[in-house]
N, C-alpha and C positions, 0 to 999 in steps of 0.2 A: 567815724569808724576808721580804725587804724588797720592797715593791711601790710603785712611783711613785704618789704621791697623786693625780696627774692621769690615771692609767690605770684602766680597769675591770678588776677582778680576775676573770679567767677561768681561773685555774690550778686544775687538778683535784687532788684529794687523792691521797695515795699509795695509799689503798685502792681508789679508782676506777681508778687506773692499773693496779693489779694485776688487778682484775676484768676489765679490757678485754683480757685475754689471749684471751678468748672474745668473738666478735662479738655485738652486741646481740640480733639475731634468734635466734641459737642459744641464748643464755642465757635469753631469754624462753621458748623452747620447753622448756628444761630445767625452768624454774620451773613451767610449767603441768603437766608430767608429775609433778614432785615434789608439787605441790599435790594432784593426783589420788591419789597414793600416800598422802599424809597423811590425806586424807578416809577412805580405806579402812582405814588403821591405826586411826583414831579409832573406827570402827565395829567392828573385828574384833580389833585388837591394841593397845589403848590404852596398854598398859604400855611400848610402844616409843617413845612420845612423851614429850617433856619436860613437866614439870609446868606451866610457863608456857604451853606450846602447848595443853595440855588445857584449862586454865582459860580461855584466850582463845577457843578454838573453842567452848566451852560457852556463853560469853557472847554471842559474835557469832552462833552458831547460833540462839539464842533470838530475837535481834533479826531475823534473816532470816526465821524462821518467822512472827514477828509482822507483818513487812512483806510476807509471802507472796512472798518472793524465791526462786523455784525454782532459780536459778543460784547461790544462796548468795554473793551479791556481797560482803557484808561479811566473810564468812569468807575468801574468796579474797584480798581486799585485806590482811587481817590476816596471812595466811600469806606473801604476797608481801613484806610489810615484814619479816617474820621471816627470810626467805631473803636479803634484801638485807643483813641484819646479820651474815651468816656471816663468821667471823673465823678465819684460819688459825692464829692463836695462842691461840684459845680455842674448843675443840670444844663447850663447853656452850651456845654461841650457836645451835647447830643445833637446829631444831625436832624432829628425829628423833634418838634415842639411837643413835649409831653407834660410839662408843668403848667397847671392852670394859672394863667395870669391875665389881668384885665387888658383888653385890647389886643391880645395875641391868640390866634386860632391854634388850637392844639389837637393832637390825635385823640379821638374818642371812639366809643364802641360803634356808633352808626357808620363812621367812615370805614372802620375795620370790617364790619359786616358787608358793606358795599364791595370792599376789596375781595372778601371771601366769595362773593357772588360771581366774580369774574373767573374764578378757578373752576373749570369744568373738565369732564372727561367724556369720551365718545365711545360707544359700544355698538356692535352690530347685533340686532335682535329681530325676532320674527315680527312682521308688520301687524299681525293680529294681536300679539301681546303688547306691542307698542300702542296700538289703538285702545286697547283695554285699559292700560295704565294711564294714558292721556285722559280718557273719560273719567277715571277715578279722581285724578287731580283736579279736573274742571269741576266735578260735582262737589269737591271739598273746597273749591275756591282757592286752590293752592298752586295753580299753574303760573309760573313766572313768565314774563315776556321779556323782550330785549331791554325794556326800560323799567322793569319791575323785578328787582333782584334783592329786595329785603322785605321784611315782614310788615313794613308800613304800607306796602303796595301789593296786597294780596289780590289774586285773580278774582273774577266774577263767578260766583257759584251758579248764576242763572245763564251763563254763556252757553251757546250751542256748540256741541262738540263737532267740529268739522273733520271730514276725512283727511288722512295724511296725504298731502299732495306729492310727496317724494315717491318716485317709482322704486319698488323693491328690486333687489338684484336677482340673479338666477336662482338663488336659494330662498327667495321670499323674505329677505331681511332688509332692514333699513337702518341707517345710522341715526342714533339718538344721542342727545346731550343730557348728561346727568351731573349731579354734584359729586365732588370728590369724597373720599372716605373721611370719616371723623378723625382718624389719626393725622391726616394732613392739617386740619384746622388746629388740632391739639399741638402739633409741632410749632405752628405760628404763634399760638398762645404762649408757649414756653419761650420762644424767641423774644416776643414783645415784653414778657415779664422780665427777661434778662436785661433788656434795654432799660426798663424802669429801675431795676435794682442797681445796675452799674452807673446810672445817672443820679442815684440818691433820691429818687422820687417814689413815693408809695402809690401803688395802683389802687384806685378806689374799689370799695367793696361792691359797688353797683356794677363796675366793669367786670370784676371777677365773676359775679353771679351771671351776667349776660353771656360771658364766654362759656361758662358751664352749661347754660341752657342751650346755646347754639350747638355745642359739640354733642350733647346728649340727643338733641333733636335731629342732628345730622345722622347720627348712628341709627336712629329709628327709621328715618326717612329712607336711608340706603337699604336697610333690611327689607322694608316693604317693596322697594323697587326691585331688588334682587329676587324676591319671592315671586313677584308678578311677572317679571321679564325673563326669569329663568337664568339669571346671571350667576357667576361664581360667588358662593356665599362667603368664603374665607377671605380676609383681607391680607394684603402683603404677599410675600413669597411663601411657597409651601415648604414644609420641613423635608429634609433630604432623607429618603429611606436608606436602609442598609444596602439594598440592591443597587441604588444609584450611586451611593458613596463608593462601593467597591468597583463599580464600572468606571467611574471617573478616575479612581486611583489606578486601576489596571491600565487604562488608556495612557495615563501619564507615565506609568512605570515602564511600559513597553515602547514608549516613543523614542525617536532618535533626536529630538530637539533638546538643545542644551537648556533652554528656559523651563522645560518640563521637569528637569531634575529639581530646580528650585520650587516650581509649583507643586510637585508631588510632595516634597517635604513640608511645605506650607499647608497643603490640603490635609495631609495625614496628622500633622501636629495640631492643627486647628480643631480637628475632630476629637482627637484623644485628650487634649487639654480641656475641651469644653469651654474655652474662653472666648472673649471678644477678640476680634482680629487684631486690635491694637496691641493686645498683650503679646501675641505671637510676633508682630512686627517689631516691637521694642525689646524683645528678649535678647539678652547678652550671653555670650558663650561662657563667661565667668559665673553665670547664674544657673548653669546646668551641671548636675552632678550625677555620678553613678553611685547608688547606695543600695546595698543588699541585692535584690534582683530587679530593680527598677531604676529608671531615670527620674530625677527630681528636678523640678523647675521652680525657681523663686522669681517673683516679679516685684520690682521696686515700687510700683504704683498700680492702682486699679481705678476704675471709675468712681467707686466709693472709697476715695483715698483715706478717709478718716478711720477705716476699719482695717486693723492689722490682720484680722482673721482671713482677709482676702488676698494676702500676699504670698501664701504658701507655707510649706512646700507642697507641690502638686506632683503626684506620682503617675508615671507613664510606663506601661508594660509592653513587652515584646509579644508578637504573635508569630513565632518562628515558622509555623507550617504554612503561613500565607504571606509570602514575601511582599506582595504588592500593597498590603495594608499594615505591614509591620512598622511601627514608628521607630524602632531601633534601626532597622535597615534603611528607612527613608532618610533619617538623620545622618546615618553613616554614608549613604550615597552622596548626599549634598555636601557634607563636610570634607569627605575624601576627594570629591571632585573639585572643591575649592578649599584646599587645606590652609590657606592664609587666614581663614576665619578662626582658626585655633589660636592665632597669635594675639597676645595682649588682652585687652578688654573690649574687643570689637563686638558690634552687633551681630547677631546670628545671621540676619538678612541685611546685608549692606545695601546702601542706596538711599536716595532722598525720598522716594515714595514707593516702597516695596509693596504696599497694599494695592496701590493702583496698578502696579505691574502684574500682581497676582490676579486682580479683577479682569484685566485684559486677557491674560492667558486662559483664565477660567471661562470667560465668555466666548472666546474664539474656539475653545475645545468643545463647548456645548453646541455651537453652530455647526462645526465640522462633523459632529457625530450625532446629529439631531435624530436620525432614525433609531439608533440604538437607545438613546435616552427615552424616546417616545415608546419604545417597546417595553420599557419599565413602567409605563402607565403615567407618565408625567410630561408636560410640555416644558420646553426649555425656558419659556418666558416666566414660568412659575418657580424657577430656581435662581438663587443668588448665593453670594459668598456667605451670607448669614444663614442659609438653609441648613448647612452642616451642623451648626450649633443647636438649631431647633431639633434636628434629627437625633443627635447623640443624647441630648437632654431627655427626649422622649424614650429612647432606647434604655438608658440607664435607670430611669424612674419607673417605667412601665413595660419594658420589653420582656420581663420575666416575672413569675410569681415570687421569686426571691430577688429582692433589690436592695441596694444600699440604703442607709438612713437618709431621710429627706433633708436633714440638716447638712450632711456632707455634700449632697447634690447641690443644694442652694449655694453653699459657700464655694464649691468648686466652680460653679457657673458665674460667680461674681455677684450674687444677690445678697445684699446685707439683710439680716433677719430683723434688726431693729428692735427697739423697746426691750421688754423683758426677755424675749427669745434671744436677742443679741447679747444680753448681759450674762445669760446662763448657759447658752449652747455655744461652745467653742469648737475650733478646728481640731479634729482628731485624726491621727494618721491612719488608723485602721479603717475607718469609714472611707477616707479618700483613696486608700489603696484598693479597696473593693470597687470603688467607682472606676479607678484606672484599669483594673482587669476587665471589667465589663465593657468599657469604652474601646478596648483593644479588639473587641469582637470574639473573644474566647467564649465557649459555651458554658454558662454558669450552672448547668445541670449535669455536666459530665465530669468525670474524674480528671480528664485532660485539662480542665480549667486551671489545675495547679502546676502547669508546666513552668519550668524556669526559663530565664533568658539564656541565649547561647553564651557559653563560657569555655575557657580552655581547661581541660582536665589532664592532670599529670599523675594521678594516683596509680596508674598501671606501671609506673617506673619505680622499681624497688630501691635502686641505688640513690641515696640522697644527693650525692654530688651530680650525678647525671640529671636528676630531676631539676635541680637548681640551674644547671647549665641550659637546659631546655627552656625553662622559664625566661632566663635572661636572653636567649636567642629570639624568642617571640617578642619580648618587650623591645629589644634593640631593633627588630625589623620595623616596628611601628614608630618608635621614638626618632629613629634616624631620618624619617620622612616628614616629621613635624617641624614647624618653625621653631627657631631657637628660643623665642620668648614665650613658648607655650607653658602655662602654669602646671604645677604638679597635678591638680585636680583635673585639668583638661587632658593631661596625658593618660590618666587613669580612665577618663571617659573615652578617649580614643581607643585604648586597648579593649574596652568593653564593646565598642562599636565594631572594631576589627573582628572580634569573635563572631559577630552576626554576619559579617561579610564571608568569613571562612565557612561558617555553618551552612549558608545558603549559596555557596560558591557555584555548585553545579546548577542549581536552579537559575541563578543569575546568568550563567553561561548560556543556557538554552532559552531563557525568557526575554532577556534584554535584546533590543534591536541591534543588529550587527554594526550599525553606525552610531550607537549610543556613545556619547563622549566619556561616560564613566569607564568604559572598557580601556581607555588610555590612562586611567588613574594609576599612579605608582603604588597605590594601596590595593589594587586589584590585579595588576599584571605581575607575573613571575613570583607568585606566592609559593614557597616550597610545599610540596605535597604533604610532608610529615607535619607541617604546621596546620594545614587545612584539616587533616585528620584529627587533630587535637580538639577541635571545636565540637561541642555536643550540647544537648539539653538533658535535663533530668526531671524526675518527678520525686515526690517525697518517699516513694517506696523503692527507688533505685538510686538515691542520692549518694554522693561520695563526699570525702572531706573537702574537695575543691568546689563543690556545688554552692552557689550563693544562697544565703539565707532566704527561705520562702516567706513572702509577705502577701497580705491582701487576700488570703484564702479563707472563705467563710466556713463555719462549723460543719455544714453538711458535706462540703468537699473534703474536709479533713477526715471525716468518717469514711467517705468513699475511698480516700487514699489509704487509710488503715486497712480497710477490707481488701483492697488490691494488694497491699503488702502481705497481708495474711494469706491470701490466695496464692501468691507467688511462693511464699515459704512452704505452703502445703504441697505445691507442685514439686518444688525442689526436694522436699522430704520424701515424697512418694517416689521420685526418680532415684533417690539414693537408697531407699529401703527395699524397693522391689527386687533388685537382683540378690541382695543379701538374704532376704526372707525366702525367696524361691530356692536359692541354693541350699539353705538349711533344711527346708521342707523336703527337697529331693533327697538330701542325704539321709533323712529320717524315714523316707518313704511315706510321707503324709500327703494324701490327696494327689498322688502322681500316677496316672494311668500307665505310663511307660514302665514304672517300677514294677507293678503287679504283672504286667504282661511278660516281662523278662523272668520273673520268679516262677510264673506258671509254666513257661517253656522249660525252665530248668527242672521243675518237679516232674513234668511229663516225660522229659528225656531221661531223668533218673529212674522213674517207674518203668518206663519201657525197657531200659537197660536191665533192671532187676528181673522183669518178667522174662526177658530173652534169656538171661543167664539161668534162671530157674528151669525154664522149659528145656534148655539145652542139656542141663544136668539130668533132668528126669528122662529125657529120651536116651541119653547115654546109659543110664542105669537099666532101663527096660531092654535096650538092645543087648547089653552085656549079659543079663540073666537069660534072655531067650536063647542066646547063643550057647550058654553054659548049661542050663537046666531044662531046656525044652520049652515048648510053647505054653504048657499048662502053668508053668511057674510065672512066665511073663504075664499070662492072663490073670493069675492070682494077684500078682503085684499091681496090675492095672485096676483090678476090682477093689483091692485094698485102698488104692489111692482114690 
């Protein structure tokens, strides 16, 4: 292979390429499980280990004992190096003898079943329920003893059930030993299968069948135990409800701790992207874009790395009215608090182990706010960093009677459809955009679901030159504070995120902790008031030329938006027509009470004036004739009248 002398050699070896068929985090999990198995074999079945492994463990064990290393750090590093040397063309590189050869003891199912039998868990249960379940196991001949932990040594069905000798606690409970969940054994099966594959050895069909039987039987046994003992039915961590997600986000949002700015961004993005944590950890700033009215994320790899449909783009939407769960604002706070992340092609979350750092912050937050978490109906021990992905998946798929296509949900969560479905159903942006809007916790049955992200609006400036100058002023305020090696796409992203800061500026001022480090950010301090007032949101019925293009809006919301727009137009029409029509009707005297009252007064006044004039004339005539012709004439005139 020829490499240019002026180029840095970053070409991976063929062995590394072959090993990358399994994602790093999964392979590390396999190694940890195999190391635990090797430790047990060293103590109980040393004949199943290779000579070099036994010799190396003996040497490093002595060093760990001398250094008082309880975790056997040197032994673990030695075994990890041994596992990294696995070779598909040479099974002798395996630290465990797995290839069947004459005269060599190798790993078999019976030994693995014995190892599984040593893995137990302990629970506190009511003593009466414990006695009931023990009786059931004895009657079935299924109660294991200290030396009977595989199916070749079943209990005696005729044995007498003795009372439990252990005294119960003040709540009437005793500690009982139970087998672990079936998923635990399934994980070890995957790790052992990985060992066989990487060593170029085929696992026998008999061993595969025995593994399957053991795991299915463990699942049934555990379900029966849970039913009888009243234990928690669901395995693993619980899904995170919207209430718990919002509570954790609010606690991080309002905190004064610097690490909570990082944790808040990680927590909110992990929920909105609906991805595995490794995708969030490995995200690069150059793979985040602002497009239309959403942020788009692209990932260079996924757990199912052979499926390009799982790489993106994935759309994330703002929730402007709820700052503590708005992914735009969460990302803006993090990037503007640590603006160096904009420079070059850096990871979004820098550091050697960002996920472990997030796990620690997450766990500490749960412990310090245990009462508030329990008020939401969940124990902190039932929550993990993976709970968010379970919760948002449930919300998007079944949180409303109107939900996105199941294909879009599966692809967004990183689940390969496989087979015919994988060949015919591809990634579509409209379905993913709908997923993104629902994941942002906007209400999918309300017209406000169609809200835009915050943006800067300049349409009220009529003068073209002034408008362009204002745009340049806002852009310069942001660009002057970014690293010089920030890409064009990242500068556009920064301007979009800055609009969210300006739009929520007043809420941030009142809701953030007084000692929050973000208050000292150059992107938050001393923002001119006229720039803050430029930030706004819009809906389809009041959008302007500066409003970003609306995406991810389902048909029923579009109809609600059209109805809202029509209603607004009717209101405006009524407000403009009412004065004009009223004035015209008044002018014509139609339907106006005041008009008729005035006319009646005028007519009455006119009639009164006429009557008064007539009577005055008549009296004058009568008076004149009476004076000139005597009373009889006047009387005659009156009679005539």
